[in-house]
C-alpha positions as CSV (number, residue, x, y, z in Angstrom):
1,X,53.7,78.2,122.7
2,X,55.1,76.8,125.9
3,X,55.6,79.1,128.8
4,X,59.1,79.1,130.2
5,X,59.4,78.0,133.9
6,X,60.6,80.9,136.0
7,X,63.0,79.8,138.7
8,X,64.1,81.8,141.7
9,X,67.8,82.3,142.5
10,X,67.2,79.8,145.4
11,X,65.8,77.2,143.0
12,X,68.7,77.7,140.6
13,X,71.3,77.5,143.4
14,X,69.7,74.2,144.7
15,X,69.9,72.7,141.2
16,X,73.5,73.8,140.8
17,X,74.4,72.2,144.1
18,X,72.7,68.9,143.1
19,X,74.5,68.9,139.8
20,X,77.9,69.7,141.5
21,X,77.4,66.8,144.0
22,X,76.2,64.1,141.7
23,X,78.0,65.1,138.5
24,X,81.0,66.9,139.8
25,X,84.6,66.0,139.1
26,X,84.7,63.5,142.0
27,X,81.9,61.6,140.3
28,X,83.4,61.5,136.8
29,X,85.9,58.8,137.8
30,X,83.5,56.9,140.1
31,X,80.0,55.8,139.2
32,X,77.4,55.2,141.8
33,X,78.2,51.5,141.5
34,X,81.8,52.1,142.5
35,X,80.9,54.0,145.7
36,X,80.2,52.2,148.9
37,X,76.9,52.7,150.7
38,X,78.5,55.2,153.2
39,X,79.7,57.4,150.4
40,X,76.3,57.3,148.7
41,X,74.6,58.1,151.9
42,X,77.0,61.0,152.5
43,X,76.2,62.4,149.0
44,X,72.5,61.9,149.6
45,X,72.5,63.8,152.9
46,X,74.5,66.6,151.3
47,X,71.8,67.2,148.7
48,X,68.7,66.2,150.6
49,X,67.5,69.7,151.3
50,X,68.2,70.7,147.7
51,X,66.1,67.7,146.6
52,X,63.2,69.1,148.6
53,X,63.6,72.3,146.6
54,X,63.7,70.2,143.4
55,X,60.3,68.7,144.4
56,X,58.9,72.2,144.7
57,X,60.2,73.1,141.2
58,X,58.8,69.9,139.7
59,X,55.4,70.7,141.1
60,X,55.4,73.9,139.0
61,X,55.6,71.9,135.7
62,X,52.1,71.5,134.2
63,X,50.7,68.0,133.5
64,X,53.5,65.8,134.7
65,X,55.3,67.8,137.4
66,X,53.3,66.5,140.3
67,X,53.9,62.9,139.2
68,X,57.6,63.5,138.8
69,X,57.7,65.1,142.2
70,X,55.9,62.1,143.7
71,X,58.5,59.8,142.2
72,X,61.3,61.8,143.8
73,X,59.5,61.9,147.1
74,X,59.2,58.1,147.0
75,X,62.9,57.6,146.2
76,X,63.8,60.0,149.0
77,X,61.7,58.0,151.4
78,X,63.7,54.9,150.5
79,X,67.0,56.8,150.8
80,X,65.9,58.2,154.2
81,X,65.4,54.6,155.4
82,X,68.7,53.5,154.0
83,X,70.7,56.6,155.0
84,X,69.3,57.9,158.4
85,X,70.7,61.3,159.4
């Protein structure tokens, strides 16, 4: 039987903020393709810290979590180059 991943309130809040930013009402009408690079960078910078928390959460998942975390880290490194703070 699979063990349920126990998230802290900090983890849950970070996931909620990511969801609100990328899937909130403002994103329903506009897909990522419709946003200009400035808007995409603004959204990325708004959730960057929460994505770092997401990486910690992913690393807690047995078997594939570390690989998923590495993929997110790679994508963040690209975004950091494209969207400098």
